[in-house]
N, C-alpha and C positions, 0 to 999 in steps of 0.2 A: 265267296266264302273265304274267311281268313285261314291261312295255312296253320296246321295243328301238329304239335309234337307232344308226345306223352313221355314223361320221365318217371320211372318206377324207382322208389328209394331215393327220391330227389331232395331230401332234406339236409344232406351232409355238405361238406366242403365242395366237392366236385359238382353235386347236383345244383346247389345254389348258383355256382358260377355259370353252369350251362344254361340254367333258366334265364338269368340276366342277359347272357349273350344272345340266346335265341329270341328273346323278347325284343331286343334291340334290332334284330333283323326282321321284325314284323310277325313273328310266329305267336300264336296262342299256345301257351305251355300249360299242360295239365299234369298234376303230380299225383302219383299213387304212393301212399305211405301210411304209417300208423299215426301220423300227426293229425290233430283236430283241424277240420276244414279241408283236408285233402280227400281224395277218393280212397276209401278203405280197401285193404286187401280182402276183406270179408264181403265186399259189395261187388259180386260178380256182374250184375246188370250194369252197375256204374262203370266198371272197368270196360265192359264190352262197348258201352255207349261212348266212352272216351276214345277207345281205339278205332271206332268206326270213322273211316275217312281220314285218319291221321297219316301224315307223311312218314313219320318215323316213331318208333318206340325205343327208348333207351333204358335198359335195366341196370341200375347201380346197386340194387338192394343186397344187403348182407350185413350181419353183425361185424363190428370192428374186430380185427385180429390183434389189436393192442390190448391184450388181456392174458391172464394165466391160462394155459391149456389144460385145465381140469376137465373132468368128464362132462360136466354140465355145459361149460363154455364151448367145448369141442362139438358137442351135439348141436348147440344153437348156431355156431358158425356154419356148420354143414347144412342144417335144416333151413336157415334163413336164406341161403343161396339157391339150393336145389328146389325148394318148395315154391319160392316166388317165381323162379324161372318156369316151373311146370304150370303154375297158375296163369302166368302171362301167355304161355303157349296155348293153353286150353281156351283162354278168352279170345285170342286171335282167331282160333279155329271157328269160333262162333260168330264172327263178324261177317257182315255181307260185303263190306269194302275194307279189307284189312290194310294195315300199314304196308307200304311197299318195302320198308326196311326195318329190321329188328337188330339193334346193336346190343349185345349182352356183355357185361363186364366179365373178364377173366383175370388171371394174374400171372405176371412174369415169374412168380415163385414156382410155377409148374415145372420149371427146368431144374436140373440137379445143381448142387453147389459146384461152381466152375471157376477155378483159378488158372486152368490150362488153355482154354479157348472159349470164344464167344458162342452163344446159343442163338441160332436162327430158327425160323419156323420149320424149315425143311431139314436142317442138320442138327437141331438141338436134341438133347437127350432128356427125357422126362425123369424127374428125380424120384426119391422115396421119402416116406414119412407123412405125418398128418397133413401138413399144408398142401403137399402134392396130391394126396388122396382127395382133399376137398376140391382142388382145382380140376382134377380129372373128372370127378363126379359132376361138378358144375357144368363143364363143357359137354359131358355125355348127355346130361338132361337137356341142355340147349339144343344139341344137334339131333336129339331123338325125334324132334319135330321136323316133319318134311312138309314144308308149306309152299304150295305152288305159286302163290302170288306175293310172298314175303321173302325177300333176300335176307340171309342171316350172316352176321359178322360178329365174331368174338374177339374182343380186344384184350390181349394179354398185357395188362398195364403194369408198368414199373412204378416206383415210388413217385408220387405226384408232388411237385413243388409249386407253391403259390403263396400269395400274400396273406390270405385269410384263413389258413388252416394247414392241415397235413403235418409234416415233420419239421417244418422250418422253425417253429417256436421252441420245441425241445432241443434242437441242435444249437440254436442261438443261446439258450440258457446254459448249456454245457460250456460253450465257449466263454460266455461272460463270467462264469464261476471258475474259470481257469482249468476246466476239464476238456479242453478242445484239442487234445492230442489224438493220436491214432487209437482205434478201438480194436482189441485183440491184437493180431499181428499186423493189422493195417493193410494186408495184401488182398483182402476180400474186395471184390468188385461191387461198385454201387451203380446200379442202373436206375435212371431217373427220367422224368419228363416234366416240362413246364406245363402248367394247366392251360395256358393259351394254345399249346400244341395239341392237347387232348381235344379241345373244342374244334380246332382247325382240322384235325384228323377226321373227326366225325363229319364235318362239312365235306371233306375230300371224299369220304366213303359214300356220302349221300349223292354227290355229283357223279362219281364213277360207278355206274350201275353194273359194270362187269366184275366188280370186286365182291367176293364172298369168302366165307371160311374164317380161318384163324389168322390174326395179325399181331405182331409184337408192337405194342404201343409204348415205345421208349425212345429217348434221344439216341442219336447214332454214336455218341461219344461217352460211354460209361467211364468212370474213373475208379481208382482204388480208394479205399476208406481213408488211407493216409493223405492222399491228394484232396479228398473231400474236406477233411478237417482243416487242412492247411489253407484251402481256399476260403473256408468260413472265417478262419482267423484273419486272413488278409483283408477280407471284405469288411470285417468289423474292427480292423486296426488293433487286434489283440496280439501282443508280442509273444506270448508263450501259451502252451496248453499241455497239461499233464496227460500222459497216455493212460488208457484204462485196460489193464490186462483182462483176459477172458474170465478168470476166477472172480475178479471184482465186479465185472458186468453181471455175472450170475447172481451175486448177492444183491446188487442193485435192482435187477429185474424182479426178484422176489418182493423187494420192498415197495416198488412202484407198480406191482401187479401186471407185469408184462413178460415177454420171452426174449431171450438173447438172440434167437433166430432172426429177429427183425434187424439186428445190427451185424451179426457175425456171418450170416449166410452170404456166400459170394454169388451175386446175381450179375451175370455177364451176358446181357441180352442186346441183340442188334435187330433193328426193324428192317430187315432185308426186303420183305415183300412190299412195304410201303415205299421204300426208296426205289425199288424197281418199277413200281407203279407211277413214280414221278412226284411223290410228295416232297415238298421242301420245308424243312424245319425252320420255324421262326427263332427257336433257341436251341441250336445244335450243340453248344458248348456250355458247360456249367458256369463258367465265368460270366458270360452274358446273362444267363438265367438268374443268377444271384444278384447281379448288378440291377436287373429290373425289379426283383422282389424286395431287395433291401433298401432301395432308394426311391 
């Protein structure tokens, strides 16, 4: 029988990448999503059938946070994460041969704004505000399931960098239009991870059956926003970039229907547990990651 992996919410940038990579390794990949042709969230028997005898289920489902935080969007951001997690857990409970591993997305935004020290899984401080409330509710829903035969891992994922989506294109556009200077005071930390390492971390977790619980899914070398923009300018051979003060970013965020938190919050996250477990990053430094993505 062909090995099987189920990806929930697998139609986005990360999901498409994972599907391609797992298929290259010989897996059958089934997708649960709202897209035509995939297993629907409303199809509980279909979900149970897909999960039966699967090696892993990976849940990436959730509305994009790249929007204005009005009441409607806030409700949907929360609901799209907690409800899909609950539905998956309930479906797993109804399988005869459940997946041996359930990997659920979480977010590095769960930690407080940190310019003073890095946040690790054991020493990090949970922050306050809407994004943190979503993250904590998401993880609470995930770990509310106590599954005897299914190991559970939550990946607190930093900003994912890759060729085919994510934040690379908006950053490149800023640099090309001469706006590639620091954003805000430029001291806020930028925690990131190359999409190749996201996939490799999932393989690592699959292989290391002693691992469970919460893991920071981020490269070990976060940098300041000022260094981030400087590196982008260097890689694109752009000589100058105008800085964007916080007040200007606030106006721009309204115009493009997003929030400044995505740029101004200092995310200083270190993957301590993964490193202690022996994971080796393919792209530990931003320079190498951008070299791969931009060329």
